[in-house]
PLY file of the C-alpha trace (Angstrom):
ply
format ascii 1.0
element vertex 290
property float x
property float y
property float z
element edge 289
property int vertex1
property int vertex2
end_header
-27.28 3.37 -8.09
-24.37 4.59 -5.93
-21.45 2.26 -5.22
-18.85 3.80 -2.91
-15.40 2.53 -2.04
-16.19 3.09 1.64
-19.03 0.53 1.58
-19.04 -1.31 -1.76
-21.32 -4.14 -0.57
-23.65 -4.81 2.32
-20.97 -7.01 3.95
-17.82 -4.91 3.47
-16.88 -1.50 4.85
-13.63 0.43 4.95
-12.45 2.16 8.11
-8.95 2.94 6.84
-9.33 6.66 7.55
-10.49 6.05 11.16
-9.61 7.19 13.70
-8.76 10.64 12.29
-5.35 10.70 14.00
-3.12 7.79 12.99
0.62 7.07 12.80
2.25 7.26 9.40
1.70 4.06 7.36
-0.88 2.83 9.87
-2.43 -0.51 8.85
-5.36 -1.78 10.96
-4.77 -5.35 9.78
-1.66 -5.51 11.97
-3.78 -4.92 15.07
-6.88 -6.91 14.10
-7.06 -8.99 17.32
-6.96 -6.06 19.73
-9.13 -3.88 17.47
-11.78 -6.58 17.24
-12.16 -6.56 21.04
-12.18 -2.76 21.06
-14.84 -2.54 18.34
-17.15 -4.99 20.14
-16.81 -2.99 23.35
-17.40 0.34 21.56
-20.58 -1.03 19.99
-21.81 -2.46 23.30
-21.21 0.79 25.16
-22.76 2.88 22.40
-25.92 0.79 22.38
-26.15 0.82 26.18
-25.25 4.43 26.96
-26.08 6.19 23.70
-23.98 8.96 22.10
-22.30 11.57 24.26
-19.62 14.18 23.73
-16.22 12.68 24.48
-12.70 13.34 23.16
-10.56 10.82 21.30
-7.80 9.33 23.45
-4.57 8.46 21.65
-5.12 6.45 18.49
-8.47 5.05 19.63
-11.88 6.52 18.86
-14.78 5.46 21.06
-17.18 5.93 18.12
-15.40 3.46 15.82
-16.93 0.02 16.18
-18.86 -2.85 14.66
-21.97 -1.69 12.85
-23.71 -5.06 13.09
-24.02 -7.74 15.73
-22.17 -10.28 13.56
-18.96 -8.24 13.59
-18.66 -7.96 9.81
-19.12 -4.27 9.08
-16.88 -1.73 10.82
-17.28 2.02 10.78
-18.31 5.21 12.52
-21.20 4.77 14.93
-21.88 8.52 14.66
-22.13 8.59 10.86
-25.48 9.81 9.47
-25.90 6.46 7.65
-26.15 4.83 11.09
-28.40 7.46 12.68
-31.33 8.00 10.31
-29.52 10.79 8.49
-28.41 12.69 11.60
-24.68 13.46 11.66
-23.37 13.02 15.21
-19.66 13.24 14.42
-19.48 16.63 16.09
-19.54 14.77 19.41
-15.84 13.96 19.05
-13.10 16.58 18.99
-12.06 15.75 15.41
-15.58 15.66 14.01
-14.93 18.19 11.24
-11.90 16.26 10.06
-13.98 13.08 9.95
-16.67 14.83 7.91
-14.24 15.93 5.20
-12.01 12.84 5.18
-11.80 11.18 1.76
-8.80 9.18 0.55
-7.39 9.41 -2.97
-8.56 5.90 -3.97
-12.11 6.79 -2.91
-12.04 9.97 -5.02
-10.79 8.04 -8.05
-13.38 5.30 -7.52
-16.18 7.88 -7.38
-15.19 9.23 -10.82
-15.27 5.80 -12.50
-18.46 5.00 -14.42
-20.71 2.51 -12.66
-19.68 -0.25 -15.07
-16.05 0.56 -14.25
-16.62 0.28 -10.51
-18.41 -3.03 -10.93
-15.59 -4.34 -13.13
-12.88 -3.89 -10.46
-14.91 -4.80 -7.35
-14.72 -8.62 -7.78
-11.09 -8.31 -6.64
-12.25 -7.59 -3.08
-15.33 -9.77 -2.78
-14.78 -12.15 0.12
-12.40 -9.89 2.05
-13.44 -9.07 5.59
-13.44 -5.44 6.66
-9.97 -5.69 8.25
-8.38 -6.93 5.02
-10.45 -4.55 2.91
-9.35 -1.56 5.02
-5.67 -2.48 4.80
-3.64 -0.33 2.37
-1.27 -3.26 1.89
-3.70 -6.19 1.65
-6.35 -4.53 -0.53
-5.10 -4.62 -4.13
-7.87 -2.28 -5.22
-6.24 0.62 -3.35
-3.07 0.08 -5.39
-4.93 -0.17 -8.69
-6.93 3.00 -8.09
-3.62 4.84 -7.91
-3.43 4.44 -11.71
-6.38 6.83 -11.99
-9.39 6.78 -14.29
-7.49 7.20 -17.58
-5.37 4.05 -17.31
-8.07 1.98 -15.60
-10.68 2.70 -18.27
-8.24 1.91 -21.11
-7.43 -1.40 -19.42
-11.11 -2.20 -18.83
-11.89 -1.52 -22.48
-9.16 -3.95 -23.49
-10.55 -6.58 -21.13
-14.04 -6.17 -22.62
-12.70 -6.51 -26.18
-10.91 -9.73 -25.24
-13.65 -11.06 -22.95
-11.27 -11.11 -19.97
-12.30 -11.09 -16.34
-10.56 -8.61 -14.05
-8.22 -11.31 -12.74
-7.35 -12.37 -16.29
-6.57 -8.75 -17.09
-4.16 -8.47 -14.15
-2.46 -11.69 -15.23
-1.95 -10.36 -18.76
-1.09 -6.76 -17.88
1.37 -7.28 -15.07
2.50 -3.66 -14.94
-0.74 -2.81 -13.11
0.41 -4.72 -10.02
4.17 -4.86 -10.56
6.29 -3.45 -7.70
8.44 -1.88 -10.43
5.78 0.72 -11.10
4.44 3.28 -8.65
0.99 4.29 -9.96
1.25 7.80 -8.53
4.65 8.38 -10.12
4.01 6.63 -13.44
0.30 6.94 -14.21
0.80 9.98 -16.46
3.48 8.25 -18.51
1.41 5.09 -19.03
-1.81 6.98 -19.73
-0.13 9.12 -22.38
1.65 6.12 -23.87
-1.58 4.13 -24.07
-3.49 7.05 -25.57
-0.78 7.97 -28.10
-0.26 4.57 -29.59
-0.30 5.06 -33.38
1.75 1.94 -34.08
-0.62 -0.33 -32.21
1.91 -1.47 -29.62
0.67 -3.94 -27.06
0.61 -2.76 -23.42
3.57 -5.09 -22.79
5.55 -3.33 -25.53
4.46 0.03 -24.12
5.79 -1.04 -20.70
9.17 -1.78 -22.28
9.09 1.60 -24.04
8.31 3.35 -20.77
11.32 1.61 -19.23
13.54 2.94 -22.02
12.09 6.43 -21.77
12.67 6.59 -18.01
16.22 5.34 -18.50
16.79 8.01 -21.13
15.53 10.70 -18.76
17.75 9.36 -15.99
20.78 9.40 -18.27
20.12 13.00 -19.31
19.48 14.41 -15.82
22.71 16.42 -15.82
21.96 17.96 -19.23
18.21 17.73 -19.86
17.50 18.05 -23.62
14.63 20.46 -23.05
17.10 22.95 -21.51
18.62 23.37 -24.96
15.27 23.98 -26.61
14.09 27.46 -27.49
12.80 29.17 -24.35
9.06 29.58 -24.09
7.96 33.19 -23.91
6.90 34.15 -20.42
3.78 35.71 -21.92
2.55 32.23 -22.89
2.40 31.13 -19.26
-0.91 31.37 -17.36
-1.53 34.76 -15.78
-1.20 33.29 -12.29
2.33 32.04 -12.97
5.41 34.21 -12.93
8.19 33.95 -15.50
11.34 31.88 -15.05
12.71 34.56 -12.74
11.22 32.57 -9.85
10.24 29.02 -9.07
7.26 27.62 -7.21
6.47 24.24 -5.72
5.85 21.88 -8.62
2.54 20.54 -7.33
1.11 24.10 -7.36
1.51 24.58 -11.12
-1.78 24.80 -13.09
-1.06 21.60 -15.02
-2.21 17.98 -15.02
-1.62 16.71 -11.47
-0.52 13.32 -12.84
2.20 15.04 -14.90
3.31 17.09 -11.91
3.60 13.89 -9.84
5.72 12.47 -12.65
8.08 15.46 -12.43
8.29 15.34 -8.65
8.67 11.61 -8.16
10.76 10.70 -11.22
12.85 13.79 -11.88
12.97 15.05 -8.31
11.56 18.47 -9.18
10.37 19.83 -5.86
10.28 23.33 -7.35
10.32 24.54 -10.94
8.86 27.13 -13.30
5.89 26.78 -15.60
8.17 27.34 -18.60
10.55 24.54 -17.68
7.73 22.13 -16.84
6.01 22.92 -20.13
9.25 22.45 -22.10
9.81 19.09 -20.40
6.27 18.02 -21.25
6.70 18.90 -24.92
9.96 16.96 -25.07
8.53 13.87 -23.34
5.45 14.02 -25.58
7.78 13.94 -28.58
9.72 11.00 -27.14
6.50 9.05 -26.56
5.39 9.77 -30.12
8.57 8.06 -31.38
8.16 4.95 -29.25
0 1
1 2
2 3
3 4
4 5
5 6
6 7
7 8
8 9
9 10
10 11
11 12
12 13
13 14
14 15
15 16
16 17
17 18
18 19
19 20
20 21
21 22
22 23
23 24
24 25
25 26
26 27
27 28
28 29
29 30
30 31
31 32
32 33
33 34
34 35
35 36
36 37
37 38
38 39
39 40
40 41
41 42
42 43
43 44
44 45
45 46
46 47
47 48
48 49
49 50
50 51
51 52
52 53
53 54
54 55
55 56
56 57
57 58
58 59
59 60
60 61
61 62
62 63
63 64
64 65
65 66
66 67
67 68
68 69
69 70
70 71
71 72
72 73
73 74
74 75
75 76
76 77
77 78
78 79
79 80
80 81
81 82
82 83
83 84
84 85
85 86
86 87
87 88
88 89
89 90
90 91
91 92
92 93
93 94
94 95
95 96
96 97
97 98
98 99
99 100
100 101
101 102
102 103
103 104
104 105
105 106
106 107
107 108
108 109
109 110
110 111
111 112
112 113
113 114
114 115
115 116
116 117
117 118
118 119
119 120
120 121
121 122
122 123
123 124
124 125
125 126
126 127
127 128
128 129
129 130
130 131
131 132
132 133
133 134
134 135
135 136
136 137
137 138
138 139
139 140
140 141
141 142
142 143
143 144
144 145
145 146
146 147
147 148
148 149
149 150
150 151
151 152
152 153
153 154
154 155
155 156
156 157
157 158
158 159
159 160
160 161
161 162
162 163
163 164
164 165
165 166
166 167
167 168
168 169
169 170
170 171
171 172
172 173
173 174
174 175
175 176
176 177
177 178
178 179
179 180
180 181
181 182
182 183
183 184
184 185
185 186
186 187
187 188
188 189
189 190
190 191
191 192
192 193
193 194
194 195
195 196
196 197
197 198
198 199
199 200
200 201
201 202
202 203
203 204
204 205
205 206
206 207
207 208
208 209
209 210
210 211
211 212
212 213
213 214
214 215
215 216
216 217
217 218
218 219
219 220
220 221
221 222
222 223
223 224
224 225
225 226
226 227
227 228
228 229
229 230
230 231
231 232
232 233
233 234
234 235
235 236
236 237
237 238
238 239
239 240
240 241
241 242
242 243
243 244
244 245
245 246
246 247
247 248
248 249
249 250
250 251
251 252
252 253
253 254
254 255
255 256
256 257
257 258
258 259
259 260
260 261
261 262
262 263
263 264
264 265
265 266
266 267
267 268
268 269
269 270
270 271
271 272
272 273
273 274
274 275
275 276
276 277
277 278
278 279
279 280
280 281
281 282
282 283
283 284
284 285
285 286
286 287
287 288
288 289
């Protein structure tokens, strides 16, 4: 059975990535009243006139509309799911972009096991498609930023304690706390939860992560890994040059969650593989002493 984030139930759909051209931080919930009228009209015209090749005008797409007469489900009228398997998205001038569009939360959700998807979905049951598609109103989008590693550890804890998903969020506040940015901190929490030899509770781990981040902030001018023995350039992957040159941090062949940690916490826009690897070894050691 396939459960996607785009259409998790028969009543809810997400149109957050539509239309393909949107202003930065666009949230459809802010424009629900005008969009509702637009979506009804798009559906009416599509059913009356049928599909035809037309460009997108501004931030509106003529093919984005209500998928049912009740006005519950919202999505692409040209999608193959709506046209007996035939993909008609080429009729708009951004059709290829629409075909490849997939947000980060949807990619994370697709890698969760089915039981994992079903565990988190009760958080959105009852939302209409406008609320569900809102990056600010839909808490599931925020939670999926923690990635599979953290989410599965938390789900396992909930199962052991017979907690519902809402009980889990009440007991593990870091998951929804504005203090923590999942993209910036997911690597730190995942590693801390995995390397937990002393059996610390997640609340104690949160406090330890606070102390570790403060320690890193205090040592920014003289990072302790700078004083460590340099790593031989020959130990770096063949595709990476030695410390003679730097590259954009996100391009390094390392865990993307760790690279986000370096970029968003330490401000490393560019670095070398050697320095990133030295920093990782040092932070691993610090976590082991928590």
